[in-house]
C-alpha positions as CSV (number, residue, x, y, z in Angstrom):
1,M,293.3,-6.5,113.7
2,A,292.3,-4.8,116.6
3,E,294.1,-1.7,115.7
4,Y,292.6,-1.6,112.2
5,L,289.2,-1.8,113.7
6,G,290.0,1.0,115.8
7,E,291.1,3.3,113.1
8,R,287.9,2.3,111.3
9,E,285.7,3.3,113.9
10,S,287.9,6.6,114.6
11,G,287.6,7.5,111.0
12,V,283.7,7.1,111.1
13,E,283.6,9.2,114.0
14,R,285.6,11.8,112.5
15,L,283.2,11.6,109.4
16,R,280.2,12.1,111.7
17,W,281.6,15.0,113.6
18,A,282.5,16.5,110.2
19,V,278.8,16.0,109.2
20,R,277.4,17.4,112.5
21,S,279.8,20.2,112.6
22,W,278.2,21.2,108.9
23,Q,275.0,20.9,110.4
24,L,275.4,23.1,113.5
25,T,276.8,25.6,111.4
26,A,274.6,25.7,108.4
27,A,271.4,25.7,111.1
28,M,273.1,28.8,112.8
29,W,273.0,30.6,109.3
30,T,269.3,29.3,108.5
31,R,268.2,30.8,111.7
32,A,269.7,34.1,111.2
33,A,268.1,34.1,107.4
34,M,264.8,33.2,108.8
35,A,264.7,36.4,110.8
36,Y,263.7,38.3,107.8
37,R,261.3,35.9,106.1
38,A,259.9,38.1,103.4
39,S,263.4,38.9,102.3
40,F,264.5,35.0,102.2
41,A,260.9,34.5,100.4
42,L,261.7,37.3,97.8
43,M,265.4,36.2,97.1
44,L,264.4,32.5,97.0
45,V,261.8,33.6,94.1
46,A,264.4,36.0,92.3
47,N,266.8,33.0,92.3
48,V,264.6,30.7,90.8
49,L,263.6,33.3,88.0
50,I,267.3,34.1,87.5
51,T,268.1,30.4,86.9
52,S,265.2,29.6,84.8
53,L,266.8,32.3,82.0
54,D,269.4,29.5,81.2
55,F,266.7,26.9,80.0
56,V,264.4,29.8,78.3
57,V,267.8,30.0,76.1
58,V,267.7,26.4,75.3
59,V,263.8,26.8,74.5
60,L,264.1,29.7,72.1
61,M,266.9,27.7,70.2
62,F,264.3,25.1,69.6
63,Q,261.9,27.9,67.8
64,H,264.1,27.6,64.8
65,T,264.9,23.8,65.1
66,D,263.5,20.7,66.1
67,R,267.1,18.9,67.0
68,L,270.1,20.0,68.3
69,G,273.2,17.6,67.9
70,G,270.7,15.2,67.1
71,W,268.9,15.7,70.4
72,T,265.4,16.8,71.0
73,L,264.1,19.5,73.4
74,P,262.8,16.7,76.0
75,E,266.6,15.4,75.8
76,L,268.3,18.5,76.2
77,G,265.9,19.1,79.1
78,L,267.4,16.1,80.5
79,L,270.6,17.3,80.1
80,Y,269.5,20.9,81.5
81,G,268.1,19.3,84.5
82,T,270.5,16.9,85.9
83,S,273.6,19.1,85.6
84,A,271.6,22.3,87.1
85,F,270.4,20.1,89.8
86,A,273.9,18.3,90.7
87,L,275.5,22.0,90.4
88,G,272.5,23.6,92.7
89,T,272.7,21.1,95.2
90,A,276.4,20.8,95.5
91,D,276.2,24.7,95.6
92,L,273.8,24.5,98.6
93,L,276.0,22.2,100.4
94,V,279.6,23.2,99.9
95,G,279.5,26.3,97.7
96,S,280.5,28.6,100.3
97,V,284.0,27.1,100.1
98,D,284.7,29.5,97.3
99,S,285.3,32.2,100.0
100,L,288.5,30.5,101.3
101,G,290.7,33.2,99.8
102,E,289.1,36.1,101.4
103,R,289.3,34.2,104.6
104,I,293.4,33.3,104.1
105,R,293.7,37.1,103.1
106,A,291.8,38.3,106.1
107,G,293.4,35.9,108.4
108,T,290.1,34.6,109.8
109,L,290.9,31.0,108.7
110,D,293.0,30.9,111.5
111,V,290.2,31.1,113.7
112,M,288.4,28.1,112.5
113,L,291.5,26.4,112.6
114,I,291.8,26.6,116.5
115,R,288.0,25.7,116.9
116,P,287.2,22.1,117.7
117,A,285.5,21.2,114.4
118,P,286.8,20.4,111.0
119,A,287.9,23.4,109.3
120,L,286.3,22.0,105.8
121,S,283.0,21.7,107.4
122,Q,283.1,25.0,108.5
123,V,284.3,26.5,105.4
124,C,281.6,24.8,103.5
125,A,278.8,25.8,105.8
126,E,280.0,29.6,106.3
127,R,277.2,32.1,105.4
128,F,274.7,28.9,104.3
129,S,271.8,30.2,102.4
130,L,268.7,28.4,101.6
131,R,267.8,30.8,98.7
132,R,270.4,28.6,96.6
133,L,267.6,25.7,96.8
134,G,266.0,27.8,94.0
135,R,268.5,26.2,91.3
136,P,268.1,22.8,92.2
137,A,264.1,23.4,92.6
138,Q,263.9,25.0,88.9
139,A,266.0,22.0,87.8
140,T,264.0,19.5,89.3
141,A,260.8,21.0,87.6
142,V,262.7,20.9,84.1
143,L,263.8,17.5,84.9
144,A,260.2,16.3,85.9
145,W,258.8,17.8,82.6
146,S,261.5,16.2,80.4
147,V,260.9,12.5,82.1
148,S,257.4,12.8,81.1
149,A,258.1,14.2,77.4
150,V,260.9,12.2,76.4
151,R,260.6,9.1,74.6
152,V,262.0,6.6,76.7
153,D,261.2,2.8,77.9
154,W,261.8,3.5,81.7
155,T,262.7,0.1,82.6
156,W,264.4,-0.4,86.0
157,D,267.7,0.1,85.0
158,R,267.5,3.4,83.4
159,V,265.5,4.7,86.6
160,L,268.3,3.5,89.0
161,L,270.8,4.9,86.5
162,L,269.0,8.3,86.6
163,A,268.8,8.4,90.4
164,A,272.6,7.3,90.6
165,L,273.7,9.9,88.2
166,L,272.0,13.0,90.0
167,V,273.7,11.9,93.4
168,S,276.9,11.1,91.7
169,G,276.9,14.3,89.8
170,T,276.1,16.3,93.0
171,V,279.1,14.5,94.5
172,I,281.6,15.4,91.5
173,F,280.4,19.0,91.4
174,S,281.0,19.2,95.4
175,A,284.6,17.8,95.0
176,L,285.3,20.5,92.0
177,F,283.9,23.2,94.5
178,I,286.5,21.8,97.2
179,G,289.1,20.9,94.8
180,G,289.1,24.5,92.9
181,A,289.1,26.1,96.2
182,T,292.2,24.8,97.4
183,L,293.8,26.5,94.7
184,Q,293.4,29.8,96.9
185,F,296.2,28.4,99.4
186,W,298.8,29.1,96.8
187,W,296.7,31.6,94.6
188,G,294.6,33.9,96.2
189,E,292.7,34.9,93.1
190,A,292.1,31.6,92.0
191,K,288.2,31.8,92.7
192,E,287.1,32.6,88.9
193,L,289.2,29.6,88.0
194,Q,287.0,27.6,90.3
195,N,284.2,28.9,88.9
196,S,285.2,27.9,85.2
197,F,285.0,24.3,86.2
198,T,282.0,24.5,88.2
199,Y,279.5,26.9,87.1
200,G,281.3,26.7,83.4
201,G,281.3,23.0,83.3
202,A,277.5,22.8,84.1
203,T,276.8,25.0,81.3
204,L,278.6,22.8,78.9
205,L,276.6,19.6,79.9
206,H,273.6,21.7,79.4
207,Y,274.4,20.9,75.6
208,P,274.5,17.5,73.8
209,P,278.3,16.0,73.4
210,T,277.8,15.8,69.5
211,V,277.6,19.7,69.3
212,F,281.4,19.9,70.7
213,A,284.8,18.5,69.2
214,K,285.9,15.1,70.3
215,E,289.2,16.9,72.1
216,L,286.9,18.6,74.4
217,V,284.6,15.7,75.2
218,A,287.9,13.5,75.7
219,G,289.0,16.5,78.0
220,V,286.0,16.3,80.3
221,T,286.0,12.5,80.5
222,F,289.6,11.9,81.3
223,G,290.6,15.1,82.8
224,L,287.7,16.6,84.6
225,P,285.4,14.1,85.1
226,L,282.3,16.1,84.1
227,A,281.2,13.9,81.4
228,F,280.1,11.5,84.3
229,V,277.6,13.9,85.5
230,N,275.1,13.4,82.8
231,W,276.7,12.7,79.6
232,L,277.6,9.3,79.6
233,P,275.0,8.1,81.9
234,L,272.3,9.9,79.6
235,L,273.8,8.0,76.3
236,H,272.6,4.8,78.0
237,I,269.3,6.1,79.3
238,L,268.2,7.5,75.6
239,G,270.3,5.0,73.7
240,K,272.2,7.6,72.0
241,P,275.8,6.4,70.7
242,D,278.9,7.8,72.1
243,P,280.8,10.2,70.1
244,L,284.2,9.0,71.5
245,G,283.3,5.4,71.2
246,L,284.2,4.3,74.7
247,P,283.1,0.9,75.9
248,A,279.7,0.7,77.3
249,A,280.8,0.5,81.1
250,F,281.8,4.1,81.0
251,Q,278.3,5.1,80.9
252,F,277.6,3.2,84.3
253,A,281.1,4.5,85.9
254,S,279.5,7.8,87.5
255,P,279.8,6.1,91.1
256,L,283.2,5.4,90.5
257,A,284.1,8.8,88.9
258,A,282.4,10.5,92.0
259,A,284.7,8.5,94.7
260,G,287.4,9.4,92.6
261,S,286.8,13.1,92.6
262,V,286.1,12.9,96.3
263,L,289.7,11.4,97.0
264,V,291.5,13.8,94.9
265,A,289.8,16.6,96.4
266,G,290.4,15.3,100.1
267,V,294.2,15.2,99.1
268,A,294.0,18.4,97.7
269,W,292.7,19.9,100.9
270,R,295.0,18.2,102.9
271,A,297.7,19.4,101.0
272,G,296.7,23.1,101.3
273,L,296.4,22.8,104.8
274,R,299.7,21.5,105.3
275,A,301.1,24.5,103.0
276,Y,299.2,27.2,104.8
277,R,301.5,29.1,107.2
278,G,298.7,31.4,108.9
279,A,297.9,35.2,108.4
280,G,301.3,37.4,107.8
281,N,303.6,34.6,107.5
């Protein structure tokens, strides 16, 4: 028992140090960015405007129809807001991991491996940029409008489920960022493949599952867990039927899907580090 408690305490301490390492690295890059405040402000505004174009496309669609796949504009706003918030927050926290392939090719990953800090924390916080706040900030505005405009009885279970899906969705996208990046240990040009899972997946989730083939919906439910980011929880919140006819428990399983995603991403990262042989080898 004492040995188990010791291992558990050691694991907690390693997690704390990993988080602390990420914070220190992110703070260093933030201080560097704040040295040019006007540039930072312009980049942030530009980021908000560019990401807003995605929702403008959705709004333009509703100039010619009042429903898309049986969903109204405020309901699509919930889809857009939740997926964009989860993706944007994950991108802010760990999005820099997609540069792993460049570090492997340049040999600079070796420098991180010899530092007294977890390599994953360093890679995720590398070139941390607060301008990435633009996407989650814009998504929050859309989400706030959608919550006020959609016709839903906001009972306590729906409110808690909305909060849970935002957290779980962020964790799922973070795991996809990290898990996809580990492919670059074996395949250096896998960055675009990773982006198809993350940015492409978020775009998919902007639209209701009823407009896609059931095979695709099943694939992002039982393959990549993208449906747990917002599709399945929002079916309960909005009282929509499940196109796959899954048990109702799936609509509350986003935290479990997030935990499973983290486990898979962690195993993939450890396997990638074991396979890495250093620059030139």
